[in-house]
N, C-alpha and C positions, 0 to 999 in steps of 0.2 A: 108542296111540302118539301122542306130541305131534307137531304139525305140523313144528316145527323139526328134531326127531329124524328124522322121515320124509325131509325134505328133505336132511338130512345123508347119509342112506343113498343117495338118489338121486345126490346130487352125488359121492359116493365111487364110485358105479358110472360116472359120467361120466369119472372119471380113467382108466377103462380105454381111453379114446380115446388116451391116451399110449402105449398098446401099439402103436396104428396108427403113430404118429410113430417109435417104435422100430423097428418093422418097415420103415418107409420107409429109416431110416439103415442098418439091416442089409442089406437087400435091394437098395437103390439104386432109381434109376428106369430104366426103366419096369417092372422085375420086381415092384416093390412095388405099383404100380397094377394089374397083373394079378392079384396075390394078393388085393388089396383087392376087386377086381370079383368074384373067385370067392367071397370070404367074404361079400360082400353078397348074392349069390344064396343061399348057405346061410342066412344070417339071414332073408332074405325067405321061404324055404321053411319054416323053423322057425316064424316069426311067422304065416304063413299057416295052418299046421297048428294053431297055438294058437287062432287065430280060428275054424277050421272043425271041428276034431276035438276033442270034449269031453274025452277022456282026456288028450290032450296038453295042453289048457288047464288041467286040474286039476293036472298035475304042474308045469307052468311057473308058474301062478299060486300054487301052494303054495310054490315056491322063491322066487319074485320078487314075490309080490303086495303085500307090505308096502311096496315101492318104487314100485309102479305108481300112476299117477294114475287116478282113476275112469273117465276117457274112454279110457284105454289098454286097458281091459278089452273094449272094443268095436272098437278099431281098432289099427293098428300101434303098437308102443311105440317109446320114444326110441331104442332100439339100432339100429333101422332108419335113422332120420334121421341119427343120429351117424356111422354107418358111411357112408352115402351122402354126407354133409357132409365127412367126412375124405377120402374119395376124390375128391370134387369139388375139395377144396383141393389134392390132389396133382396132378390133371390140370391145374388152373389154373397151379400153380407149375412144372410141366415140369421137374422135377429139382432146383429150387432148395430145398435143405434148410432154409435160414433162413425162407423163406416158408411151407413145410409145418409147421415147428416153431412159428413164430409163430401161424399160423392154427389149428392143432389146440390148442396151448397156450392161446390166447385163448378158445377154446371151453371147454376143461376147466377152466381156472382162473378166467377171467373169469365164466363162467356160474355157477360155484360161489360165487365171492365175491359176486356180485349177489344171488343167492338167499338165501344164508345171512346175509349182512349185512342184507339187506332184511327177512328174517324176524325177526331178532333185534333190529334197531335202527331199521328203516324207520318213520318217522313221516310224512314228507312225501310224500304220494301224488302222482304225476304222471300226465298224460294221462287223468285221470279213471278209472284202472283200479287194479289191485292192486300195481303196481310202484312202488317208492319211489325218491326221489332219492338217498338214502343207499346203497341197493343198487346203483343205476346207477352211481354214482360209484366205489363199491368195485370193480365189475366192470370199469370203465373203467381204474382204477389197476392192477389185476391184469393186464389185457390189455396195458397199456403196458409193465409191467415184464417180462412174458414176452417180448414182442417185442424189447425192448432186450436181454434176456439171450440171445436168439437171434442178436444181431448185426445187428438192423435199425437204421437210422438213427432218431434221435429224432423227426423229423417224420413218417416213414412209420409209425413205431411208434404215434404218436399218432392218425394218420388211420385205421390199421386198427383200433386198439382203439375209436375212435369209431364206425366202421362196425359192429363186432361188438356194442358197446353199444346202438346204434340198433336193430339186428335183435333184441336180447334184450328190448327194451322192448315190442315188438310182441306182441299177444295170440296164443296158440297157438290154431290152428283145425284143422279137418279138412284144410285144404289149405296151411297154414302152420305150420312147426315150426322153432323157433330152433336146434335140434340140427342141422338141415341147413343153415340159411342163415348161421349165425354163422361157421363155418370157411370156407364158400364165399365170404362178403362179405369177410371179412378177407383171404383169399388174393388175390381179385380186386383189392382196393385196394393190396395190396402189389405184386402183379404189375404194376399200372399205374405205380406210383411207383418201382420199382426200375430 
């Protein structure tokens, strides 16, 4: 499977974070937060079982292995971080649906735009790593557009998209995952500016 095609599958899976946003809209605050917290526990149990129980691992890797990064075979996958980051955005927003929508949308669309444009067209590497200027600018533009669509002011939209893009630029490690920190950073900037 080509690297771009694998990334497309991963980013399509990231779009499931939009379900968290829909749940927030349907359930309202704080009920959505409690449901997300319960769901995070379920995700942690499933992911822990995947890491510790070979039969569970074979089933889940069989279903989702094509989308998993090599490092995710040995540690929690992106769903744990995306769920925790979306919950963090909800907690930071304290019921402000524009902040929640912008934060989760910037993660879903901004991260996808950065990765896909970077893989397909990225030529100018930045910060000495794998990330490209082209991908980063695409993520910034997508994040800005999402925040504007959520009714956030242009200045706050740009600031939150910039924060999300800065987080996306950082390398993923065992202790840092942009799936967690992108929505959290975006929500924090928006909460401070609104």
